[in-house]
Structures are given as C-alpha cells and as structure tokens.
C-alpha positions as semicolon CSV with decimal commas, in nm:
position;residue;x (nm);y (nm);z (nm)
1;M;10,653;23,267;3,847
2;S;10,426;23,206;4,147
3;N;10,269;22,913;3,958
4;L;10,612;22,749;3,957
5;L;10,751;22,875;4,288
6;I;10,488;22,755;4,537
7;P;10,449;22,401;4,395
8;S;10,829;22,371;4,373
9;I;10,875;22,470;4,738
10;V;10,600;22,231;4,849
11;R;10,745;21,940;4,647
12;T;11,099;22,017;4,769
13;L;10,989;22,008;5,132
14;H;10,801;21,685;5,067
15;N;11,102;21,525;4,897
16;F;11,343;21,652;5,164
17;F;11,151;21,504;5,455
18;T;11,078;21,183;5,264
19;S;11,454;21,149;5,214
20;I;11,521;21,208;5,583
21;W;11,265;20,949;5,694
22;I;11,301;20,669;5,442
23;G;11,664;20,742;5,366
24;G;11,735;20,744;5,739
25;M;11,589;20,396;5,773
26;L;11,789;20,268;5,475
27;V;12,114;20,420;5,607
28;M;12,047;20,273;5,951
29;L;11,995;19,922;5,812
30;L;12,257;19,924;5,538
31;T;12,536;20,127;5,699
32;F;12,513;20,234;6,063
33;L;12,401;19,909;6,226
34;P;12,649;19,682;6,042
35;V;12,940;19,920;6,115
36;I;12,843;19,965;6,480
37;R;12,812;19,588;6,531
38;K;13,143;19,521;6,355
39;E;13,355;19,799;6,507
40;I;13,217;19,820;6,862
41;S;13,256;19,493;7,049
42;D;13,096;19,610;7,375
43;Q;12,720;19,550;7,338
44;K;12,639;19,814;7,598
45;I;12,826;20,081;7,401
46;Q;12,664;19,954;7,079
47;G;12,325;20,006;7,242
48;I;12,414;20,356;7,362
49;V;12,534;20,464;7,015
50;I;12,229;20,315;6,840
51;N;11,995;20,471;7,096
52;Q;12,151;20,817;7,047
53;I;12,118;20,789;6,669
54;L;11,753;20,689;6,706
55;I;11,680;20,978;6,944
56;R;11,821;21,231;6,698
57;Q;11,659;21,070;6,394
58;S;11,320;21,047;6,567
59;K;11,305;21,425;6,611
60;W;11,348;21,471;6,236
61;V;11,096;21,197;6,160
62;Y;10,830;21,354;6,384
63;L;10,882;21,692;6,222
64;G;10,878;21,515;5,886
65;I;10,545;21,348;5,955
66;I;10,387;21,690;6,003
67;V;10,559;21,846;5,701
68;L;10,476;21,543;5,482
69;F;10,111;21,554;5,584
70;V;10,074;21,925;5,505
71;S;10,286;21,920;5,188
72;G;10,110;21,602;5,071
73;L;9,771;21,769;5,103
74;L;9,898;22,070;4,911
75;M;10,053;21,852;4,641
76;S;9,727;21,661;4,597
77;R;9,533;21,983;4,553
78;L;9,792;22,129;4,317
79;S;9,805;21,813;4,103
80;G;9,444;21,837;3,995
81;Q;9,435;21,458;3,958
82;A;9,345;21,357;4,311
83;N;8,972;21,342;4,377
84;G;8,991;21,307;4,754
85;F;9,134;21,097;5,031
86;F;9,110;20,722;4,956
87;D;8,951;20,775;4,618
88;F;8,976;20,487;4,370
89;R;8,829;20,648;4,053
90;N;9,145;20,670;3,847
91;R;9,493;20,517;3,838
92;Y;9,658;20,823;3,996
93;S;9,413;20,821;4,289
94;I;9,440;20,443;4,337
95;I;9,820;20,464;4,362
96;L;9,794;20,768;4,590
97;S;9,545;20,587;4,815
98;I;9,769;20,280;4,846
99;K;10,059;20,513;4,924
100;H;9,852;20,687;5,194
101;I;9,759;20,354;5,352
102;L;10,128;20,260;5,368
103;V;10,221;20,603;5,507
104;I;9,965;20,557;5,785
105;V;10,109;20,211;5,859
106;I;10,472;20,329;5,872
107;T;10,370;20,628;6,086
108;L;10,198;20,399;6,335
109;I;10,497;20,164;6,338
110;A;10,734;20,459;6,392
111;I;10,526;20,582;6,685
112;I;10,499;20,232;6,835
113;R;10,875;20,179;6,799
114;S;10,952;20,510;6,965
115;I;10,715;20,454;7,257
116;I;10,723;20,080;7,330
117;F;11,072;20,005;7,203
118;K;11,224;20,342;7,292
119;E;11,534;20,204;7,458
120;A;11,539;19,853;7,312
121;A;11,896;19,904;7,190
122;I;12,027;19,963;7,543
123;S;11,809;19,706;7,714
124;G;11,924;19,354;7,780
125;N;11,597;19,223;7,641
126;R;11,686;19,034;7,321
127;T;11,319;18,984;7,226
128;K;11,255;19,357;7,246
129;K;11,563;19,422;7,030
130;K;11,453;19,166;6,770
131;I;11,099;19,305;6,750
132;S;11,234;19,660;6,720
133;M;11,466;19,553;6,437
134;A;11,184;19,364;6,263
135;L;10,966;19,676;6,278
136;L;11,252;19,883;6,135
137;L;11,292;19,634;5,851
138;I;10,916;19,633;5,780
139;N;10,908;20,013;5,780
140;T;11,207;20,028;5,547
141;V;11,042;19,789;5,300
142;F;10,712;19,981;5,313
143;G;10,904;20,309;5,280
144;T;11,074;20,179;4,968
145;V;10,738;20,077;4,823
146;I;10,612;20,430;4,898
147;L;10,902;20,570;4,694
148;V;10,809;20,342;4,402
149;L;10,443;20,448;4,423
150;S;10,547;20,815;4,435
151;S;10,758;20,762;4,123
152;M;10,465;20,598;3,947
153;N;10,240;20,895;4,024
154;A;10,512;21,139;3,913
155;V;10,514;20,962;3,577
156;L;10,134;20,983;3,559
157;S;10,119;21,355;3,640
C-alpha cells in the first residue's frame, strides 16, 4: 500500500498545483479578462478587479512553485527513469529536461511580472499593460507546452 500511497500523494500535489498555475493563466486569458473588459466599462475599475485577481492568484502560484519543485524532485526519483537534472541520455530524460528549462523560464517570467509589472493593470501606462499581457500570453503558451511534455513522459513511464 505504501508503494502506491506516497507516489499517488506526490503526483496529486504536483497535478493540483500545475492545474492552479497553468489553469489559472488559461482561465485569466480565456475567461476573466474578456468578461472584465466587456462588462466593466470603467478602465480604472477593470484594473482594480484584474489587480485583485492577480494578487490572489500569485499567492497560490508562489506556493505552487515550491510544491512543484519538491514534488517534481520526488517524482523523478520515484520514476526510476530520470538520470539527473538536465540529463539527455534517454527520451524520458530529454523531455523532462526540456520541461525543466521551460519551467525555469515561466517561473522567471512569473517573478518578473509580479515585481516589475505588479500593478500594471491599475496603472495608466499602456506600454506596461501590453508588456504584462504579452508575458502572460508567453507564459500560458509555455505552460501548455509543459502540459504536453508531461503527458508525453506519462506515456513513456
């Protein structure tokens, strides 16, 4: 039972926080932002609502980064197929390494967005808003690619 229980808990935590992070970006782009822009005509109120959503989501993402790092290490060890960080000896490790590179990139983008563009939604600076949105779009695309890579490795394991 313990051979099934521990890996299942680790994978569940990993999937849960992946869903919060990447799913949160998808929901923001596909649902929240279009509805907010359509239904709230006052741009200042739009900015306040978007900013509040981002503040709440960021807390979950930061917690998720930690949980994903720890659970990812545990999953790699439990899989028996990973030979180390950035190892390119087999197909599983190559896919995992590409995934890790993308995870590092989206983590850096998330941190940059939350520090430099923290209140872009409520600022009057259109350039800052556009850059923040572009970074969100890039992170969402990379996040989706990470999901595909994870699925590929699930098939291989």
